[in-house]
C-alpha positions as CSV (number, residue, x, y, z in Angstrom):
1,M,0.0,0.0,0.0
2,Y,1.0,3.6,0.0
3,G,3.6,4.8,2.6
4,Y,3.7,7.7,4.9
5,R,4.5,10.2,2.2
6,R,1.3,9.3,0.3
7,R,-1.0,10.3,3.2
8,H,-1.9,13.6,1.7
9,G,-4.3,15.0,-0.8
10,R,-6.2,18.2,-1.6
11,G,-6.5,19.1,2.0
12,G,-2.9,18.6,2.9
13,R,-1.3,16.0,5.2
14,I,-3.6,14.2,7.6
15,E,-1.3,15.4,10.4
16,R,-2.6,18.9,9.7
17,F,-6.0,17.8,11.2
18,Q,-4.6,18.9,14.5
19,V,-4.7,22.5,13.3
20,A,-8.4,22.1,12.5
21,A,-9.0,20.6,16.0
22,I,-7.1,23.4,17.7
23,L,-9.1,26.0,15.8
24,L,-12.3,24.2,16.8
25,L,-11.5,24.0,20.5
26,L,-10.4,27.7,20.5
27,G,-13.6,28.5,18.7
28,E,-15.5,27.0,21.7
29,R,-13.6,29.1,24.2
30,A,-10.3,30.9,24.8
31,T,-8.0,28.7,26.8
32,H,-4.5,27.8,28.0
33,G,-2.2,25.3,26.3
34,Y,-2.6,22.7,29.0
35,D,-6.4,22.7,28.6
36,L,-5.9,22.1,24.9
37,L,-3.6,19.2,25.7
38,E,-6.4,17.6,27.7
39,R,-9.2,18.4,25.2
40,L,-7.4,17.5,21.9
41,P,-7.2,13.7,22.1
42,P,-10.9,13.1,22.0
43,V,-11.2,15.3,18.9
44,T,-8.2,14.0,17.0
45,G,-8.5,10.4,18.1
46,E,-4.9,10.3,19.2
47,E,-4.0,9.0,22.6
48,R,-1.7,11.9,23.4
49,V,-0.6,15.2,22.1
50,D,3.1,16.2,21.7
51,V,3.5,19.3,24.0
52,G,6.3,20.9,22.0
53,N,4.4,20.4,18.7
54,L,1.2,22.0,20.2
55,Y,3.0,25.1,21.2
56,R,4.8,25.3,17.8
57,V,1.4,25.1,16.1
58,L,0.0,27.8,18.4
59,R,2.9,30.1,17.6
60,T,2.5,29.5,13.9
61,L,-1.3,30.2,14.1
62,E,-0.5,33.4,16.0
63,E,2.1,34.4,13.4
64,Q,-0.6,33.8,10.7
65,G,-3.1,36.0,12.5
66,L,-5.5,33.2,13.3
67,V,-4.9,33.3,17.1
68,T,-4.0,35.9,19.6
69,S,-2.5,35.2,23.0
70,E,-1.9,37.1,26.2
71,W,-0.6,36.3,29.7
72,D,-3.2,35.5,32.3
73,E,-2.0,36.2,35.8
74,S,-5.4,35.8,37.4
75,V,-5.1,32.0,37.6
76,P,-3.5,30.3,40.6
77,G,0.2,29.5,40.2
78,P,2.4,30.9,37.5
79,A,0.9,33.1,34.8
80,K,-0.4,31.1,31.8
81,R,-0.8,32.2,28.2
82,T,-4.4,32.3,27.1
83,Y,-5.1,31.7,23.4
84,E,-8.1,33.0,21.5
85,L,-9.3,32.9,17.9
86,T,-9.3,36.1,15.8
87,E,-11.9,36.8,13.2
88,A,-9.5,35.3,10.6
89,G,-9.2,32.2,12.8
90,H,-13.0,31.8,12.8
91,E,-13.0,32.1,9.0
92,A,-10.2,29.5,8.8
93,L,-12.3,27.2,11.1
94,E,-15.2,27.5,8.7
95,R,-13.0,26.7,5.7
96,W,-11.7,23.6,7.5
97,A,-15.2,22.5,8.4
98,A,-16.3,22.8,4.7
99,A,-13.3,20.9,3.5
100,L,-13.8,18.2,6.0
101,A,-17.5,17.9,5.1
102,E,-16.4,17.4,1.5
103,T,-13.9,14.8,2.5
104,R,-16.4,13.0,4.6
105,A,-18.8,12.9,1.6
106,R,-16.1,11.5,-0.6
107,I,-15.3,8.8,2.0
108,D,-18.9,8.0,2.5
109,R,-19.4,7.5,-1.3
110,F,-16.3,5.2,-1.3
111,L,-17.5,3.1,1.6
112,D,-21.0,2.8,0.4
113,R,-19.8,1.5,-2.9
114,H,-17.3,-0.9,-1.2
115,E,-20.1,-2.3,1.0
116,R,-22.3,-2.9,-2.1
117,R,-19.8,-5.1,-3.9
């Protein structure tokens, strides 16, 4: 079958799904990185999330103008950075949702045909 390098298509590498999941969770509420670490696995289907990769993705999303962050000193313990979607981030989330709906429809057509054979 196809190897790791072949796991991409129109929507990009499947690993980029984590970006969509982060946008979704931030669209639900502004939050800290550790909260995202706890909430991501049920959305992505992965058992665990790589902490370093999560913060790299958040930095990239901020550089792209999709996320803003600020230090929250009102929480107990050390200050935590709170992440929030921008308007552009909400628009990106909508584009991801549309692309994933199209992908789901394509997969459903494939599986329906496979089951009929």
